[in-house]
VEXTIZA-7615 format. One record per residue (C-alpha): x, z, y; chain; residue in one letter. Coordinates in Angstrom, 2 decimals, padded with zeros to 5 digits. Each point is the difference from the previous one (the first is absolute). Example, Ala and Ser with C-alpha at 12.3 -4.5 7.8 and 13.67 -1.06 7.14 Angstrom:
BEGIN
<r><px>012.30</px><pz>007.80</pz><py>-004.50</py><kette>A</kette><rest>A</rest></r>
<r><px>001.37</px><pz>-000.66</pz><py>003.44</py><kette>A</kette><rest>S</rest></r>
//
This chain:
BEGIN
<r><px>158.71</px><pz>037.69</pz><py>012.06</py><kette>A</kette><rest>M</rest></r>
<r><px>-001.13</px><pz>-003.69</pz><py>000.05</py><kette>A</kette><rest>D</rest></r>
<r><px>000.23</px><pz>-002.45</pz><py>003.10</py><kette>A</kette><rest>R</rest></r>
<r><px>-003.61</px><pz>000.36</pz><py>000.71</py><kette>A</kette><rest>K</rest></r>
<r><px>-000.20</px><pz>003.66</pz><py>-000.41</py><kette>A</kette><rest>G</rest></r>
<r><px>002.69</px><pz>000.44</pz><py>002.41</py><kette>A</kette><rest>T</rest></r>
<r><px>-001.28</px><pz>-002.43</pz><py>002.46</py><kette>A</kette><rest>F</rest></r>
<r><px>-003.61</px><pz>001.89</pz><py>-000.25</py><kette>A</kette><rest>G</rest></r>
<r><px>001.92</px><pz>003.41</pz><py>000.77</py><kette>A</kette><rest>F</rest></r>
<r><px>001.93</px><pz>-001.95</pz><py>002.50</py><kette>A</kette><rest>L</rest></r>
<r><px>-003.58</px><pz>-001.56</pz><py>001.62</py><kette>A</kette><rest>F</rest></r>
<r><px>-001.65</px><pz>003.25</pz><py>-000.15</py><kette>A</kette><rest>V</rest></r>
<r><px>002.76</px><pz>001.69</pz><py>001.83</py><kette>A</kette><rest>F</rest></r>
<r><px>-000.02</px><pz>-002.20</pz><py>003.02</py><kette>A</kette><rest>L</rest></r>
<r><px>-003.61</px><pz>000.78</pz><py>000.35</py><kette>A</kette><rest>I</rest></r>
<r><px>000.05</px><pz>003.49</pz><py>000.35</py><kette>A</kette><rest>I</rest></r>
<r><px>003.35</px><pz>-000.40</pz><py>002.20</py><kette>A</kette><rest>F</rest></r>
<r><px>-001.70</px><pz>-002.29</pz><py>002.14</py><kette>A</kette><rest>V</rest></r>
<r><px>-003.50</px><pz>002.25</pz><py>000.24</py><kette>A</kette><rest>S</rest></r>
<r><px>002.02</px><pz>002.70</pz><py>001.05</py><kette>A</kette><rest>Q</rest></r>
<r><px>001.45</px><pz>-001.36</pz><py>002.62</py><kette>A</kette><rest>M</rest></r>
<r><px>-002.65</px><pz>-001.08</pz><py>001.69</py><kette>A</kette><rest>E</rest></r>
<r><px>-001.83</px><pz>003.35</pz><py>-000.31</py><kette>A</kette><rest>M</rest></r>
<r><px>003.05</px><pz>001.13</pz><py>001.79</py><kette>A</kette><rest>M</rest></r>
<r><px>-000.02</px><pz>-002.69</pz><py>002.83</py><kette>A</kette><rest>R</rest></r>
<r><px>-004.03</px><pz>001.21</pz><py>000.54</py><kette>A</kette><rest>Q</rest></r>
<r><px>001.46</px><pz>003.90</pz><py>000.24</py><kette>A</kette><rest>V</rest></r>
<r><px>002.42</px><pz>-000.85</pz><py>003.36</py><kette>A</kette><rest>E</rest></r>
<r><px>-002.58</px><pz>-000.07</pz><py>002.42</py><kette>A</kette><rest>A</rest></r>
<r><px>001.02</px><pz>001.50</pz><py>002.93</py><kette>A</kette><rest>R</rest></r>
<r><px>-002.28</px><pz>003.47</pz><py>000.85</py><kette>A</kette><rest>V</rest></r>
<r><px>-000.52</px><pz>000.65</pz><py>003.90</py><kette>A</kette><rest>C</rest></r>
<r><px>-000.18</px><pz>003.48</pz><py>001.66</py><kette>A</kette><rest>M</rest></r>
<r><px>-001.87</px><pz>001.36</pz><py>002.75</py><kette>A</kette><rest>S</rest></r>
<r><px>-000.19</px><pz>003.27</pz><py>001.15</py><kette>A</kette><rest>P</rest></r>
<r><px>-003.86</px><pz>001.30</pz><py>-000.44</py><kette>A</kette><rest>S</rest></r>
<r><px>-001.94</px><pz>000.68</pz><py>002.79</py><kette>A</kette><rest>H</rest></r>
<r><px>-002.26</px><pz>002.37</pz><py>-001.82</py><kette>A</kette><rest>G</rest></r>
<r><px>002.05</px><pz>002.51</pz><py>-001.70</py><kette>A</kette><rest>Y</rest></r>
<r><px>001.23</px><pz>002.73</pz><py>002.07</py><kette>A</kette><rest>H</rest></r>
<r><px>002.31</px><pz>002.94</pz><py>-001.05</py><kette>A</kette><rest>G</rest></r>
<r><px>002.92</px><pz>-000.16</pz><py>-002.55</py><kette>A</kette><rest>P</rest></r>
<r><px>-000.02</px><pz>-001.83</pz><py>-002.56</py><kette>A</kette><rest>C</rest></r>
<r><px>000.10</px><pz>001.77</pz><py>-003.35</py><kette>A</kette><rest>W</rest></r>
<r><px>-001.62</px><pz>-001.90</pz><py>-002.27</py><kette>A</kette><rest>H</rest></r>
<r><px>-000.01</px><pz>-003.86</pz><py>-000.42</py><kette>A</kette><rest>D</rest></r>
<r><px>-003.45</px><pz>-000.01</pz><py>-002.18</py><kette>A</kette><rest>H</rest></r>
<r><px>-001.96</px><pz>001.58</pz><py>003.62</py><kette>A</kette><rest>N</rest></r>
<r><px>002.05</px><pz>-002.83</pz><py>001.82</py><kette>A</kette><rest>C</rest></r>
<r><px>-000.62</px><pz>-002.55</pz><py>-001.79</py><kette>A</kette><rest>A</rest></r>
<r><px>-003.90</px><pz>000.82</pz><py>-000.11</py><kette>A</kette><rest>L</rest></r>
<r><px>000.01</px><pz>-000.01</pz><py>004.12</py><kette>A</kette><rest>V</rest></r>
<r><px>001.49</px><pz>-002.99</pz><py>000.31</py><kette>A</kette><rest>C</rest></r>
<r><px>-002.33</px><pz>-001.96</pz><py>-002.66</py><kette>A</kette><rest>R</rest></r>
<r><px>-002.65</px><pz>001.04</pz><py>002.57</py><kette>A</kette><rest>N</rest></r>
<r><px>002.04</px><pz>-001.43</pz><py>002.72</py><kette>A</kette><rest>E</rest></r>
<r><px>-000.15</px><pz>-003.13</pz><py>-002.20</py><kette>A</kette><rest>G</rest></r>
<r><px>003.68</px><pz>-000.24</pz><py>-001.66</py><kette>A</kette><rest>F</rest></r>
<r><px>000.30</px><pz>000.11</pz><py>-003.48</py><kette>A</kette><rest>S</rest></r>
<r><px>001.96</px><pz>003.51</pz><py>-000.09</py><kette>A</kette><rest>G</rest></r>
<r><px>002.35</px><pz>002.58</pz><py>001.79</py><kette>A</kette><rest>G</rest></r>
<r><px>003.55</px><pz>001.60</pz><py>-000.80</py><kette>A</kette><rest>D</rest></r>
<r><px>001.07</px><pz>002.77</pz><py>001.83</py><kette>A</kette><rest>C</rest></r>
<r><px>003.29</px><pz>-001.02</pz><py>001.47</py><kette>A</kette><rest>V</rest></r>
<r><px>003.05</px><pz>001.80</pz><py>001.70</py><kette>A</kette><rest>G</rest></r>
<r><px>001.23</px><pz>003.53</pz><py>000.51</py><kette>A</kette><rest>I</rest></r>
<r><px>-002.54</px><pz>000.83</pz><py>002.90</py><kette>A</kette><rest>Q</rest></r>
<r><px>-002.55</px><pz>-001.48</pz><py>-003.01</py><kette>A</kette><rest>R</rest></r>
<r><px>-002.29</px><pz>-002.38</pz><py>001.72</py><kette>A</kette><rest>K</rest></r>
<r><px>-002.43</px><pz>-001.98</pz><py>-001.92</py><kette>A</kette><rest>C</rest></r>
<r><px>000.43</px><pz>-003.49</pz><py>000.38</py><kette>A</kette><rest>Y</rest></r>
<r><px>-002.61</px><pz>-002.61</pz><py>-001.38</py><kette>A</kette><rest>C</rest></r>
<r><px>001.05</px><pz>-002.81</pz><py>-002.56</py><kette>A</kette><rest>T</rest></r>
<r><px>-001.21</px><pz>-003.87</pz><py>-000.78</py><kette>A</kette><rest>K</rest></r>
<r><px>001.68</px><pz>-002.72</pz><py>-001.64</py><kette>A</kette><rest>L</rest></r>
<r><px>000.99</px><pz>-002.77</pz><py>003.04</py><kette>A</kette><rest>C</rest></r>
//
Protein backbone atom coordinates (compact mmCIF):
# COMPACT_ATOMS: atom_id res chain seq x y z
CA UNK A 1 0.00 0.00 0.00
CA UNK A 2 1.20 3.47 -0.69
CA UNK A 3 1.23 6.29 1.89
CA UNK A 4 -2.08 7.80 0.72
CA UNK A 5 -3.81 4.44 0.96
CA UNK A 6 -2.43 3.78 4.42
CA UNK A 7 -3.39 7.26 5.61
CA UNK A 8 -6.89 6.88 4.16
CA UNK A 9 -7.36 3.52 5.82
CA UNK A 10 -6.21 4.83 9.22
CA UNK A 11 -8.43 7.91 8.86
CA UNK A 12 -11.54 5.81 8.11
CA UNK A 13 -10.67 3.43 10.96
CA UNK A 14 -10.33 6.39 13.36
CA UNK A 15 -13.72 7.82 12.30
CA UNK A 16 -15.42 4.44 12.85
CA UNK A 17 -13.70 3.97 16.22
CA UNK A 18 -14.71 7.43 17.48
CA UNK A 19 -18.32 6.98 16.34
CA UNK A 20 -18.53 3.64 18.18
CA UNK A 21 -17.20 5.25 21.36
CA UNK A 22 -19.82 8.00 21.07
CA UNK A 23 -22.61 5.42 20.69
CA UNK A 24 -21.38 3.56 23.77
CA UNK A 25 -21.39 6.78 25.78
CA UNK A 26 -25.05 7.40 24.89
CA UNK A 27 -26.09 3.88 25.92
CA UNK A 28 -24.67 4.29 29.44
CA UNK A 29 -27.70 6.19 30.77
CA UNK A 30 -28.85 5.22 34.25
CA UNK A 31 -32.10 3.29 34.66
CA UNK A 32 -34.25 4.12 37.69
CA UNK A 33 -36.67 1.54 39.09
CA UNK A 34 -39.80 2.05 41.16
CA UNK A 35 -42.34 -0.52 42.42
CA UNK A 36 -45.52 -0.52 40.34
CA UNK A 37 -48.62 0.78 42.09
CA UNK A 38 -51.04 -0.71 39.55
CA UNK A 39 -49.70 -4.26 39.16
CA UNK A 40 -51.17 -6.73 41.68
CA UNK A 41 -50.10 -10.29 42.36
CA UNK A 42 -46.95 -12.18 41.36
CA UNK A 43 -45.23 -10.93 38.22
CA UNK A 44 -44.50 -13.80 35.82
CA UNK A 45 -44.22 -11.98 32.47
CA UNK A 46 -42.13 -8.84 31.89
CA UNK A 47 -44.44 -7.87 29.03
CA UNK A 48 -47.52 -7.56 31.27
CA UNK A 49 -45.53 -5.61 33.85
CA UNK A 50 -44.23 -3.25 31.17
CA UNK A 51 -47.76 -2.57 29.89
CA UNK A 52 -49.01 -1.62 33.36
CA UNK A 53 -45.95 0.56 33.95
CA UNK A 54 -46.45 2.40 30.64
CA UNK A 55 -49.98 3.25 31.79
CA UNK A 56 -48.40 4.67 34.96
CA UNK A 57 -46.15 6.96 32.88
CA UNK A 58 -42.94 4.91 32.88
CA UNK A 59 -41.03 3.68 29.84
CA UNK A 60 -41.23 -0.01 30.76
CA UNK A 61 -41.12 -2.59 33.54
CA UNK A 62 -39.52 -5.84 34.68
CA UNK A 63 -40.36 -8.67 37.06
CA UNK A 64 -37.69 -8.62 39.79
CA UNK A 65 -36.62 -10.74 42.73
CA UNK A 66 -37.63 -14.02 44.28
CA UNK A 67 -41.10 -12.69 45.11
CA UNK A 68 -41.51 -11.64 41.44
CA UNK A 69 -42.60 -8.03 42.00
CA UNK A 70 -43.27 -5.66 39.10
CA UNK A 71 -40.83 -2.73 39.01
CA UNK A 72 -41.31 0.14 36.59
CA UNK A 73 -38.30 1.54 34.76
CA UNK A 74 -37.32 4.87 33.20
CA UNK A 75 -34.14 6.67 32.26
CA UNK A 76 -33.07 9.11 34.96
